KEPA-250143 format. One line per 5 residues: number of its first residue (from 1); their letters; for each residue x, y, z of C-alpha. Coordinates in Angstrom, 2 decimals. Layout:
BEGIN
NUM = A = X Y Z | ... .
END
This chain:
BEGIN
1 = MTQLV = 56.65 -15.80 38.70 | 56.40 -17.11 35.21 | 53.39 -19.21 36.30 | 51.57 -16.02 37.44 | 52.24 -14.31 34.22 .
6 = QAALT = 51.04 -17.32 32.27 | 47.83 -17.43 34.36 | 47.25 -13.67 33.86 | 47.60 -14.02 30.14 | 45.28 -17.00 30.22 .
11 = VRKGM = 42.47 -14.98 32.10 | 43.13 -11.97 29.93 | 42.71 -14.28 26.68 | 39.55 -15.89 28.30 | 38.00 -12.43 29.01 .
16 = RASFG = 38.71 -11.13 25.38 | 37.22 -14.31 24.04 | 34.04 -14.15 26.05 | 33.55 -10.42 25.75 | 30.78 -10.73 23.27 .
21 = YLAAL = 28.88 -13.40 25.23 | 29.13 -10.98 28.46 | 27.57 -8.18 26.45 | 24.80 -10.45 25.15 | 24.16 -11.74 28.63 .
26 = ALGLL = 24.12 -8.13 30.14 | 21.57 -7.00 27.31 | 19.52 -10.13 27.75 | 19.11 -9.41 31.51 | 17.85 -5.92 30.57 .
31 = DLLGV = 15.45 -7.55 28.16 | 14.08 -9.82 31.04 | 13.74 -6.86 33.44 | 11.65 -5.21 30.79 | 13.53 -1.84 30.85 .
36 = WSDNR = 12.64 -1.08 27.37 | 8.88 -1.70 27.72 | 7.96 1.97 28.44 | 9.31 3.86 25.43 | 7.98 7.26 26.94 .
41 = QLDAT = 10.85 7.00 29.77 | 13.77 6.55 27.29 | 16.64 8.67 28.26 | 20.40 8.93 27.79 | 21.04 5.76 29.59 .
46 = HAIVF = 19.29 3.82 26.95 | 21.20 5.59 24.40 | 24.38 4.67 25.98 | 23.43 1.05 26.27 | 22.56 0.94 22.56 .
51 = GAWLA = 25.91 2.80 21.77 | 27.76 0.29 23.88 | 26.13 -2.49 22.01 | 26.88 -1.22 18.61 | 30.49 -0.88 19.63 .
56 = VFGQR = 30.77 -4.34 20.87 | 29.06 -5.87 17.86 | 31.02 -3.80 15.49 | 34.46 -4.71 17.11 | 33.46 -8.40 17.10 .
61 = AFSRI = 32.11 -8.36 13.60 | 35.31 -6.64 12.32 | 37.44 -9.28 14.16 | 35.39 -12.09 12.41 | 35.87 -10.50 8.97 .
66 = RDERR = 39.42 -9.73 9.48 | 40.37 -13.34 10.58 | 40.17 -15.33 7.24 | 41.35 -18.61 8.61 | 38.65 -20.87 10.04 .
71 = NPGES = 39.38 -22.97 13.05 | 37.29 -25.21 15.25 | 36.60 -22.38 17.91 | 35.28 -19.94 15.28 | 31.84 -21.59 15.22 .
76 = WFDLE = 31.26 -20.42 18.78 | 32.30 -16.89 17.45 | 29.44 -17.02 15.01 | 27.13 -18.05 18.01 | 28.46 -14.95 19.72 .
81 = QGLLL = 27.16 -12.73 17.03 | 23.82 -14.49 16.93 | 23.22 -13.89 20.54 | 24.04 -10.22 20.26 | 21.60 -9.81 17.37 .
86 = LTAAH = 18.84 -11.85 19.20 | 19.13 -9.97 22.33 | 19.23 -6.50 20.65 | 16.31 -7.42 18.42 | 14.25 -8.28 21.59 .
91 = AVLQL = 15.11 -4.85 23.12 | 13.80 -3.21 19.94 | 10.69 -5.35 20.06 | 9.95 -4.07 23.62 | 10.13 -0.58 22.45 .
96 = FGGLR = 7.33 -1.19 19.96 | 5.06 -3.22 21.88 | 6.69 -6.55 22.95 | 6.24 -9.96 21.41 | 2.94 -8.95 19.62 .
101 = SPLYP = 4.79 -5.99 17.84 | 4.46 -5.87 14.05 | 8.35 -5.82 13.88 | 8.35 -9.39 15.37 | 9.20 -11.04 11.76 .
106 = MLYVI = 12.68 -9.59 12.01 | 13.44 -12.35 14.44 | 12.68 -14.82 11.74 | 15.09 -12.93 9.46 | 17.95 -12.92 12.13 .
111 = IAFAS = 17.41 -16.77 12.77 | 17.34 -17.53 9.06 | 20.46 -15.37 8.42 | 22.64 -16.67 11.46 | 21.47 -20.23 10.64 .
116 = SFSER = 22.62 -20.02 6.97 | 26.06 -18.52 7.75 | 27.12 -20.61 10.60 | 27.85 -24.22 11.27 | 24.87 -26.66 11.75 .
121 = RTGRV = 25.65 -27.07 15.27 | 25.75 -23.28 15.93 | 22.53 -23.02 14.12 | 20.72 -25.51 16.29 | 22.08 -23.78 19.54 .
126 = LVLFA = 20.89 -20.40 18.27 | 17.44 -21.91 17.72 | 17.06 -23.42 21.21 | 18.34 -20.21 22.75 | 15.70 -18.13 20.80 .
131 = LAFEA = 13.09 -20.37 21.92 | 14.04 -20.60 25.62 | 14.68 -16.84 25.69 | 11.42 -16.01 24.10 | 9.59 -18.33 26.64 .
136 = LLYFV = 11.12 -16.44 29.49 | 10.03 -13.00 27.97 | 6.56 -14.19 27.05 | 5.56 -16.06 30.35 | 7.72 -14.13 32.84 .
141 = TEAAR = 8.43 -10.59 31.63 | 5.04 -10.18 29.87 | 3.19 -12.45 32.28 | 1.17 -13.85 29.40 | -1.10 -16.92 30.08 .
146 = DPKPF = -2.18 -18.06 26.64 | 0.34 -20.44 25.24 | -0.90 -20.34 21.68 | 0.88 -17.26 20.46 | 4.20 -18.60 21.91 .
151 = ALHAI = 3.64 -22.02 20.31 | 3.00 -20.50 16.91 | 6.21 -18.27 17.33 | 8.10 -21.39 18.26 | 6.99 -23.23 15.19 .
156 = FLTLF = 8.07 -20.62 12.84 | 11.40 -19.93 14.53 | 12.12 -23.61 14.29 | 11.13 -23.75 10.53 | 13.03 -20.67 9.59 .
161 = GLINV = 16.14 -22.12 11.22 | 15.98 -25.56 9.93 | 14.88 -24.54 6.33 | 17.57 -22.17 5.76 | 20.07 -24.69 7.11 .
166 = IFTQA = 18.73 -27.47 4.84 | 18.75 -25.25 1.86 | 22.21 -24.01 2.51 | 23.45 -27.40 2.98 | 21.80 -28.57 0.00 .
171 = ELTRV = 23.36 -25.80 -2.21 | 26.77 -26.47 -0.81 | 26.31 -30.16 -1.57 | 25.16 -29.32 -5.16 | 28.17 -27.09 -5.63 .
176 = RLRSH = 30.45 -29.73 -4.24 | 29.00 -32.45 -6.44 | 29.13 -30.28 -9.41 | 32.75 -29.64 -8.90 | 33.51 -33.14 -8.30 .
181 = REREQ = 31.79 -34.09 -11.54 | 33.78 -31.45 -13.48 | 37.02 -32.67 -11.91 | 36.21 -36.28 -13.00 | 35.30 -35.25 -16.40 .
186 = EKRRI = 38.58 -33.33 -16.77 | 40.47 -36.31 -15.48 | 38.62 -38.83 -17.90 | 39.35 -36.40 -20.61 | 43.08 -36.32 -19.79 .
191 = QDDTR = 43.10 -40.12 -19.62 | 41.30 -40.35 -23.09 | 43.63 -38.00 -24.67 | 46.73 -39.65 -23.07 | 45.65 -42.94 -24.47 .
196 = LFRLA = 44.76 -41.44 -27.95 | 48.24 -39.75 -28.17 | 50.01 -42.94 -26.79 | 51.82 -40.98 -24.24 | 51.51 -43.91 -21.90 .
201 = TTPTQ = 50.24 -47.52 -22.11 | 48.15 -47.24 -18.94 | 47.32 -43.63 -17.71 | 46.63 -43.91 -13.88 | 43.16 -43.48 -12.59 .
206 = APERD = 44.44 -43.01 -9.04 | 44.17 -39.84 -6.85 | 46.33 -37.18 -8.04 | 50.04 -38.00 -8.56 | 53.10 -36.89 -10.25 .
211 = DDKLF = 52.12 -38.92 -13.40 | 48.72 -37.19 -13.57 | 50.48 -33.84 -13.54 | 52.88 -34.93 -16.24 | 50.13 -36.27 -18.37 .
216 = RGSVE = 48.15 -33.06 -18.08 | 50.95 -30.94 -19.11 | 51.85 -33.13 -22.04 | 48.36 -33.39 -23.19 | 47.80 -29.66 -23.17 .
221 = EVHQA = 51.27 -29.35 -24.90 | 50.22 -31.67 -27.73 | 46.67 -30.01 -28.11 | 48.46 -26.59 -28.49 | 50.95 -27.96 -31.08 .
226 = LFWNL = 47.99 -29.58 -33.07 | 45.78 -26.58 -32.83 | 48.23 -24.23 -34.21 | 49.34 -26.65 -36.96 | 45.62 -26.84 -37.91 .
231 = ALLKR = 45.04 -23.21 -37.73 | 48.11 -22.72 -39.94 | 46.59 -25.16 -42.54 | 43.08 -23.53 -42.42 | 44.64 -20.05 -43.18 .
236 = TLGLH = 47.17 -21.14 -45.72 | 44.78 -23.42 -47.76 | 41.56 -21.33 -47.20 | 39.76 -24.13 -45.49 | 36.25 -24.28 -43.67 .
241 = SAVLL = 37.33 -27.04 -41.30 | 40.47 -28.65 -40.50 | 40.04 -31.91 -38.37 | 42.42 -34.55 -36.80 | 40.93 -37.96 -36.01 .
246 = LRDEN = 42.69 -40.68 -34.24 | 41.70 -44.28 -33.57 | 40.87 -45.20 -29.86 | 42.36 -48.60 -29.06 | 39.57 -49.28 -26.53 .
251 = DEKLR = 36.74 -49.45 -29.04 | 38.52 -49.08 -32.28 | 36.48 -45.85 -33.25 | 37.69 -42.65 -34.50 | 37.67 -39.58 -32.26 .
256 = IVELV = 38.24 -36.03 -32.77 | 41.53 -34.83 -31.07 | 41.72 -31.35 -32.53 | 39.78 -29.22 -35.02 | 39.91 -25.83 -36.26 .
261 = TDSDD = 36.54 -24.76 -37.99 | 34.02 -22.05 -38.87 | 31.16 -24.33 -38.26 | 28.98 -24.62 -35.27 | 27.52 -27.88 -36.33 .
266 = VRDGP = 30.38 -30.32 -35.44 | 29.64 -33.66 -33.93 | 31.57 -34.86 -30.85 | 31.85 -38.54 -31.98 | 33.03 -41.21 -31.58 .
271 = FSPGE = 32.76 -42.32 -35.28 | 32.57 -45.68 -36.81 | 35.85 -46.56 -38.67 | 33.64 -47.31 -41.86 | 31.51 -44.24 -41.59 .
276 = GAVGA = 31.55 -42.04 -44.91 | 34.63 -40.68 -46.68 | 36.53 -40.44 -43.43 | 36.17 -44.05 -42.81 | 37.13 -44.90 -46.35 .
281 = CYQRG = 40.46 -42.78 -45.95 | 41.24 -44.52 -42.56 | 40.43 -48.16 -43.54 | 42.04 -48.17 -47.08 | 44.93 -45.92 -46.12 .
286 = LVMNL = 44.33 -43.83 -49.28 | 43.91 -40.11 -49.92 | 40.04 -39.35 -50.53 | 39.67 -36.24 -52.57 | 36.04 -35.24 -53.23 .
291 = EHLRP = 35.14 -32.59 -55.56 | 32.01 -30.52 -56.71 | 29.95 -32.03 -53.61 | 26.40 -31.12 -54.05 | 24.80 -28.79 -51.37 .
296 = GYTGL = 23.60 -30.71 -48.35 | 26.06 -33.52 -48.64 | 25.86 -35.95 -45.67 | 28.88 -38.12 -46.26 | 31.00 -36.32 -43.63 .
301 = CYYRG = 30.69 -37.91 -40.43 | 32.11 -34.92 -38.21 | 29.27 -32.83 -39.16 | 25.77 -33.31 -37.50 | 23.68 -32.87 -40.69 .
306 = PVQVR = 23.72 -31.68 -44.34 | 26.53 -28.88 -44.94 | 27.38 -26.70 -47.66 | 30.94 -28.27 -48.11 | 31.82 -28.45 -51.87 .
311 = SFVAV = 35.32 -29.75 -51.58 | 36.87 -32.44 -49.19 | 40.18 -34.18 -48.67 | 41.30 -36.75 -46.13 | 44.78 -37.92 -45.69 .
316 = PVREN = 45.63 -41.11 -43.78 | 47.57 -40.89 -40.55 | 49.98 -43.91 -40.61 | 52.43 -44.77 -37.81 | 54.64 -47.99 -37.56 .
321 = GQNIG = 53.07 -49.15 -40.77 | 49.36 -48.91 -39.31 | 46.65 -46.59 -39.92 | 45.77 -44.81 -36.67 | 43.57 -41.87 -38.01 .
326 = ALCAD = 42.80 -39.41 -40.72 | 43.41 -35.62 -41.18 | 40.55 -34.13 -42.96 | 40.04 -30.66 -44.67 | 37.19 -29.14 -46.46 .
331 = RIDDR = 36.07 -25.91 -48.35 | 32.63 -24.23 -48.72 | 33.69 -22.77 -52.14 | 33.85 -25.08 -55.06 | 37.49 -25.18 -55.40 .
336 = PFTPT = 38.92 -28.58 -55.45 | 42.25 -29.63 -53.59 | 45.16 -29.91 -55.90 | 48.03 -32.41 -55.67 | 50.30 -29.88 -54.27 .
341 = EEQTL = 47.73 -29.13 -51.42 | 47.41 -32.78 -50.94 | 51.17 -33.16 -50.44 | 50.91 -30.18 -47.95 | 48.39 -32.02 -45.98 .
346 = SGAVG = 50.65 -35.19 -45.97 | 53.63 -33.20 -44.96 | 51.39 -31.69 -42.21 | 50.68 -35.19 -40.85 | 54.23 -36.05 -40.61 .
351 = HLLRA = 54.71 -32.83 -38.82 | 51.98 -33.82 -36.33 | 53.32 -37.37 -35.83 | 56.68 -35.83 -34.93 | 55.18 -33.56 -32.41 .
356 = LENER = 53.29 -36.55 -30.91 | 56.54 -38.71 -30.91 | 58.67 -35.93 -29.25 | 56.02 -35.61 -26.42 | 55.95 -39.21 -25.85 .
361 = VFVQL = 59.79 -39.30 -25.61 | 59.59 -36.43 -23.33 | 56.92 -38.15 -21.09 | 59.11 -41.39 -20.94 | 62.13 -39.43 -20.04 .
366 = ERSKR = 60.56 -37.55 -17.28 | 58.85 -40.75 -15.85 | 62.20 -42.57 -16.10 | 63.96 -39.66 -14.38 | 61.17 -39.80 -11.58 .
371 = EHMVL = 61.49 -43.49 -11.21 | 65.25 -43.34 -11.18 | 65.17 -40.79 -8.45 | 62.71 -42.86 -6.36 | 64.80 -46.01 -6.96 .
376 = YQASQ = 67.93 -43.96 -5.87 | 66.27 -42.70 -2.71 | 64.99 -46.30 -2.01 | 68.42 -47.66 -2.48 | 69.92 -45.21 -0.05 .
381 = ALGAA = 67.16 -45.90 2.39 | 67.44 -49.55 2.04 | 71.11 -49.56 2.34 | 70.90 -47.44 5.63 | 68.05 -49.77 7.13 .
386 = LTEQA = 69.54 -52.20 9.60 | 66.46 -53.76 10.81 | 63.63 -55.60 9.02 | 60.97 -53.07 10.02 | 63.15 -50.10 8.54 .
391 = VLDAA = 63.59 -52.14 5.38 | 59.90 -52.74 5.10 | 59.13 -49.07 5.70 | 61.62 -47.89 3.04 | 60.42 -50.39 0.53 .
396 = LSAAS = 56.76 -49.84 0.84 | 57.21 -46.23 0.71 | 59.15 -46.49 -2.55 | 56.54 -48.72 -3.98 | 53.87 -46.08 -3.32 .
401 = QIVAH = 55.73 -43.42 -5.07 | 56.20 -45.55 -8.15 | 52.62 -46.70 -8.60 | 49.40 -45.98 -6.78 | 47.89 -49.07 -5.04 .
406 = DFAAV = 45.30 -49.89 -2.56 | 46.92 -52.76 -0.97 | 50.57 -53.81 -0.31 | 52.05 -56.83 1.82 | 55.46 -58.50 2.30 .
411 = THYDV = 55.85 -62.20 3.03 | 58.83 -64.19 4.41 | 59.47 -67.71 3.08 | 61.24 -70.29 5.08 | 62.88 -72.64 2.82 .
416 = ETAQH = 63.54 -75.45 5.36 | 59.79 -75.61 6.65 | 58.19 -74.27 3.23 | 56.40 -71.79 5.55 | 55.05 -68.44 4.29 .
421 = SVRRA = 54.54 -65.56 6.85 | 53.16 -62.14 6.32 | 55.50 -59.58 7.94 | 53.72 -56.32 6.86 | 50.43 -55.57 5.38 .
426 = VGEGA = 48.98 -52.29 4.60 | 45.87 -50.90 2.94 | 42.32 -52.45 2.30 | 41.92 -55.76 3.91 | 45.29 -55.79 5.71 .
431 = QQLAN = 43.68 -56.51 9.18 | 42.68 -60.00 8.07 | 46.35 -60.84 7.24 | 47.69 -59.91 10.72 | 49.97 -62.96 11.94 .
436 = LSFRD = 49.02 -65.04 8.81 | 51.14 -68.11 8.22 | 50.70 -70.82 5.75 | 52.56 -73.62 4.06 | 53.21 -74.02 0.35 .
441 = NTSLT = 49.88 -74.18 -1.53 | 48.16 -73.49 -4.88 | 48.20 -69.70 -4.07 | 49.76 -67.04 -6.35 | 52.23 -66.36 -3.71 .
446 = AMAVQ = 53.43 -69.73 -3.44 | 53.76 -70.22 -7.09 | 55.54 -66.94 -7.39 | 58.10 -68.15 -4.87 | 58.48 -71.70 -6.47 .
451 = NKHYL = 58.83 -70.10 -10.19 | 60.91 -67.05 -9.06 | 58.75 -65.03 -11.40 | 56.10 -62.24 -11.03 | 52.39 -63.20 -11.14 .
456 = PYRGD = 49.84 -62.81 -12.58 | 51.55 -62.39 -15.93 | 49.29 -59.63 -17.24 | 48.41 -58.15 -13.68 | 44.84 -58.86 -13.87 .
461 = FDANS = 43.12 -60.35 -10.74 | 39.87 -62.25 -10.29 | 39.08 -62.95 -6.54 | 36.63 -65.59 -7.50 | 39.25 -67.70 -9.46 .
466 = QIVYT = 42.64 -66.74 -7.95 | 44.15 -67.14 -4.46 | 46.59 -64.64 -3.14 | 47.40 -66.40 0.15 | 44.73 -68.70 1.63 .
471 = RNTNL = 41.14 -69.33 0.53 | 39.92 -67.58 3.67 | 42.07 -64.39 3.20 | 41.69 -63.29 -0.26 | 41.63 -59.76 -1.57 .
476 = DGMCS = 38.08 -58.93 -2.60 | 37.32 -55.97 -4.76 | 40.64 -55.80 -6.27 | 41.09 -55.87 -9.99 | 44.83 -55.56 -10.54 .
481 = LLILP = 47.55 -57.47 -8.65 | 51.32 -57.98 -8.95 | 53.28 -60.55 -6.83 | 56.93 -60.12 -7.10 | 59.32 -62.75 -5.62 .
486 = LCVRE = 62.10 -61.52 -3.44 | 65.36 -63.46 -4.18 | 68.86 -63.48 -2.82 | 71.51 -65.22 -5.03 | 68.59 -67.24 -6.70 .
491 = APIGT = 67.20 -68.25 -3.41 | 63.59 -67.14 -2.56 | 63.15 -65.29 0.73 | 59.61 -63.93 0.28 | 57.29 -61.81 -1.81 .
496 = LALAA = 56.19 -58.28 -2.33 | 52.59 -57.95 -3.38 | 50.50 -54.97 -4.53 | 47.03 -54.74 -5.50 | 44.64 -52.03 -6.85 .
501 = RRKDA = 40.95 -51.70 -7.33 | 41.51 -50.07 -10.85 | 42.25 -52.31 -13.85 | 45.69 -52.30 -15.50 | 47.41 -50.70 -12.59 .
506 = FGRDV = 50.67 -52.59 -13.04 | 51.48 -52.57 -16.60 | 54.68 -52.61 -18.62 | 55.57 -49.02 -17.85 | 55.79 -49.60 -13.94 .
511 = RPALQ = 56.77 -53.23 -13.67 | 60.59 -52.79 -14.44 | 60.91 -50.23 -11.67 | 58.93 -52.53 -9.22 | 61.25 -55.51 -10.19 .
516 = VLANQ = 64.38 -53.37 -9.40 | 62.87 -52.21 -6.02 | 62.08 -55.92 -5.26 | 65.72 -56.98 -5.87 | 67.00 -54.28 -3.70 .
521 = MAVAL = 64.42 -55.05 -1.08 | 65.53 -58.68 -1.07 | 69.19 -57.86 -0.37 | 68.24 -55.32 2.17 | 66.18 -57.81 4.15 .
526 = SNAAS = 68.89 -60.40 3.90 | 71.37 -57.84 5.26 | 68.91 -56.83 8.06 | 68.48 -60.68 9.08 | 72.39 -60.87 9.10 .
531 = VARLE = 72.66 -57.84 11.22 | 70.05 -59.23 13.64 | 71.80 -62.50 13.94 | 75.17 -60.76 14.73 | 73.54 -58.61 17.40 .
536 = ELATT = 71.97 -61.75 18.77 | 75.36 -63.45 18.81 | 77.00 -60.40 20.50 | 74.43 -59.97 23.10 | 73.10 -63.31 24.08 .
541 = DGLTG = 74.44 -66.54 25.47 | 74.33 -69.33 23.02 | 73.43 -72.19 25.47 | 70.30 -70.62 27.32 | 69.29 -67.69 25.03 .
546 = CYNKR = 69.72 -65.19 27.97 | 71.71 -62.04 27.71 | 75.46 -62.44 28.12 | 77.80 -60.66 30.68 | 78.76 -57.74 28.52 .
551 = YFNEE = 75.15 -56.73 27.69 | 74.24 -57.26 31.24 | 76.82 -54.89 32.47 | 75.82 -52.21 29.94 | 72.09 -52.53 31.19 .
556 = LKQRL = 73.01 -52.53 34.84 | 75.00 -49.27 34.13 | 72.08 -47.41 32.22 | 69.21 -48.65 34.49 | 71.28 -47.72 37.61 .
561 = QAAQR = 71.75 -44.15 36.24 | 67.93 -43.96 35.57 | 67.32 -45.08 39.04 | 69.58 -42.34 40.56 | 67.99 -39.71 38.39 .
566 = FGRKL = 64.33 -40.57 38.99 | 64.69 -41.64 42.70 | 63.68 -45.42 41.87 | 64.46 -48.67 43.40 | 66.61 -51.17 41.44 .
571 = SLVIT = 67.20 -54.81 42.76 | 69.87 -57.42 41.74 | 69.37 -61.21 42.21 | 72.47 -63.54 41.79 | 71.82 -67.26 41.48 .
576 = DIDHF = 74.07 -70.12 41.54 | 73.46 -73.78 41.28 | 74.36 -75.83 44.45 | 77.06 -78.49 44.05 | 77.01 -78.04 40.22 .
581 = KGVND = 80.67 -79.47 39.98 | 79.28 -82.93 41.42 | 76.64 -82.67 38.79 | 79.14 -82.58 35.86 | 81.47 -85.19 37.62 .
586 = TYGHH = 78.71 -87.72 38.06 | 76.31 -87.09 35.35 | 78.51 -85.53 32.72 | 78.81 -82.16 31.14 | 75.80 -82.90 28.72 .
591 = TGDVV = 73.48 -83.26 31.79 | 75.20 -80.15 33.30 | 74.27 -78.03 30.09 | 70.58 -79.43 30.33 | 70.56 -78.16 34.00 .
596 = IKELG = 71.89 -74.86 33.00 | 69.50 -74.34 30.08 | 66.45 -75.41 32.30 | 67.52 -72.69 34.97 | 67.73 -70.07 32.13 .
601 = AILKR = 64.38 -71.06 30.97 | 62.86 -70.84 34.42 | 64.20 -67.34 35.03 | 62.99 -66.13 31.61 | 59.55 -67.67 32.30 .
606 = LKRET = 59.24 -66.04 35.76 | 60.64 -62.60 35.09 | 58.66 -59.53 34.24 | 58.51 -57.86 30.79 | 60.93 -55.13 32.10 .
611 = DVVAR = 63.38 -57.37 33.94 | 66.61 -58.59 32.36 | 68.09 -62.00 32.83 | 71.73 -62.92 32.05 | 74.07 -65.91 32.17 .
616 = FGGEE = 76.89 -64.29 33.99 | 79.32 -67.25 33.77 | 79.27 -71.06 34.22 | 76.13 -71.90 36.38 | 75.89 -68.26 37.58 .
621 = FCILC = 72.90 -66.15 36.50 | 71.83 -62.39 37.41 | 68.31 -60.78 37.32 | 67.89 -57.21 37.23 | 64.65 -55.75 38.39 .
626 = EETDT = 63.56 -52.27 37.92 | 61.32 -50.31 40.44 | 61.53 -53.30 42.81 | 62.30 -53.23 46.31 | 64.00 -55.93 48.45 .
631 = KGAIQ = 60.73 -57.69 49.43 | 59.69 -57.93 45.77 | 63.05 -59.31 44.71 | 62.97 -62.05 47.38 | 59.57 -63.24 46.31 .
636 = LAERV = 60.86 -63.47 42.70 | 64.05 -65.33 44.04 | 61.98 -67.73 46.15 | 59.78 -68.62 43.15 | 62.98 -69.42 41.09 .
641 = RQELA = 64.37 -71.54 43.96 | 61.23 -73.52 44.43 | 60.70 -74.12 40.78 | 64.07 -75.31 40.18 | 64.03 -77.55 43.34 .
646 = DTVFE = 60.71 -79.02 41.89 | 62.29 -79.88 38.58 | 63.12 -83.50 37.89 | 65.88 -84.29 35.16 | 65.93 -87.65 33.49 .
651 = TELGK = 69.45 -88.94 32.94 | 71.06 -92.24 32.18 | 71.96 -92.62 35.93 | 68.32 -92.01 36.86 | 66.31 -89.05 38.03 .
656 = LKVQC = 68.19 -86.02 39.12 | 67.15 -82.90 41.30 | 69.25 -79.85 41.75 | 68.94 -76.79 44.04 | 70.19 -73.20 43.89 .
661 = SLGVA = 71.14 -70.42 46.29 | 70.13 -66.79 45.57 | 71.54 -63.42 46.79 | 69.42 -60.12 46.72 | 70.68 -56.58 46.94 .
666 = TFPAD = 68.79 -53.31 46.32 | 69.59 -49.74 45.09 | 69.96 -47.57 47.16 | 69.25 -49.19 50.46 | 72.14 -51.65 50.11 .
671 = AADKQ = 74.55 -49.85 47.56 | 75.01 -46.48 45.96 | 76.74 -47.54 42.75 | 77.12 -50.39 40.19 | 80.13 -52.09 41.88 .
676 = ALFQA = 78.80 -51.79 45.43 | 75.37 -53.21 44.32 | 77.18 -56.35 42.64 | 79.17 -56.96 45.64 | 76.27 -56.73 47.99 .
681 = ADKAL = 74.24 -59.18 46.14 | 77.46 -61.40 45.71 | 77.96 -61.25 49.68 | 74.36 -62.20 50.08 | 74.83 -65.15 47.86 .
686 = YVAKN = 77.96 -66.24 49.65 | 75.84 -66.14 52.85 | 73.23 -68.31 51.43 | 75.85 -70.79 50.21 | 77.43 -70.87 53.83 .
691 = SGRNR = 74.08 -71.17 55.57 | 73.20 -74.51 54.11 | 72.43 -73.73 50.49 | 69.00 -73.91 48.73 | 67.87 -70.63 50.17 .
696 = VCAA = 67.49 -66.85 49.49 | 69.50 -64.27 51.47 | 69.28 -60.45 51.06 | 72.17 -57.88 51.56 .
END
């Protein structure tokens, strides 16, 4: 009943979705039949058809406008409206003389409109439909023979469709590029101001991150504080302009960071540190007070040309004993600045510096809080991770939150063999590092492990002169690199490497947090290795590497339950070495261990990926075969028997050959539960032993 309801709903949904297409098809058929050709025979039927078309088109258009969320299927909805318009337009043309009607250009308008406001694929479909439909009307309905008018119409229909699509796409591309440029300019402005205000040593140039939001907010906060301080100075001292200039550490030039002025003739900068009175104040660190300036004076660098300024004063901005800029003020009226006003400006400089320092402290606190939160979450995730893969997932996720990067990789180092192996690599160029392994060499990775110190020291990377792993697997295109050694109790176990295309990506502001992460990661990897070793000891046999009896019993229980649930076959093979006591008594227990190890190796080599091999005790082994009937299990058992019989063991007493017997039982043919299945296979093995050994018997 439920399936019938679902089918009915599906049909109803399909009919609703295709309703407009059906209406367009019906109207198109009427066009092809030429029912509108004779406008003298128009009657109520024609009026009903047009009314129905208007109702359908209006309903579909309303639904289109109401649904603001675009989805992949909506392009076909645009196609539906285009088809309705085209078929209706041809009906109107037939009323006024057919394809040679003076109203024919409205088809060009419809094609242009539909192509402009739909996806490119939809526009192409509409143009193709318009051409095919008009061909039928022209050559079939109107029975025309001259192809030239149709060819001309086809050319113009195609041109109108393509030109509007091209122009629309070009306009969208132009708007998109302009928006991208504006975002990039805004981002660069934030980065420049962040550097000028010294809110961070290396503002990020990566895609939008938490740091970017923090810097943007802090820059706006600083600009607001500077603006209102300068505005207050301008109003209090009766100034024409109040300008704060700071040094850019990149090019050592002065840049305007904030100003309040009545002039429209201010230069953007940057300015040379020795340019005019402003440069003299900055370089000498002295207050520059100019009085009774002649009209047209050109010595003020922040104006484009001669100005009417008559009084000027510049106060140096000093921080940590160094000149970092100048605070300038000027007046148009010939009223010199008094010593009291100079002190007021000097006090304002101190207030501005305190505002900057407060914001720097706030930024550092916010970044530290975020880093601590990331490290805390990473510590929890690493502490809960019990496998190497879980540790790598948690560590790389935390690293991406601490600093943006384009490449990350983790290597493992084996002290005994001096071998490095890449365990995980993500990002650009990660494919070439899959399964990479190399011995100690002159690479940065090997040196970081040997020195137990991060490399490179400044985080700069040059692929032409530096090797990360090997000469054939270098990181081209990266400008920043940081390789952190992973050490546990002063013993190196590997490295964490991060690389980025931008410069100065791993500066002093992020390196300490990454070092803490590397230390936690090293301990977590060591713990995961210990857990893996304990699991191996708990589930495997130490001599053969096969699973032990306890693990095999658990697997047998689970796989038998799955076989019962899904109606699958499950076969059990038990094998035992013939006359093994004689081997031990004659050749010694060491040779007996060699024989047991070889049988375990044969079983692991011949089994399928889904089969389970276990040493059940002494010289007895078991094989559990999923979805395998008795015939298939016997074939596997025969291969095991034959390969062991063909194996020759070299001993001190000469060459030795051994044989084995095997018993096979299958669920559900031979047993209905775990205990019965094991007993059936064991009885089959007993039969094989009593029947002369070196053979396979089934239950």
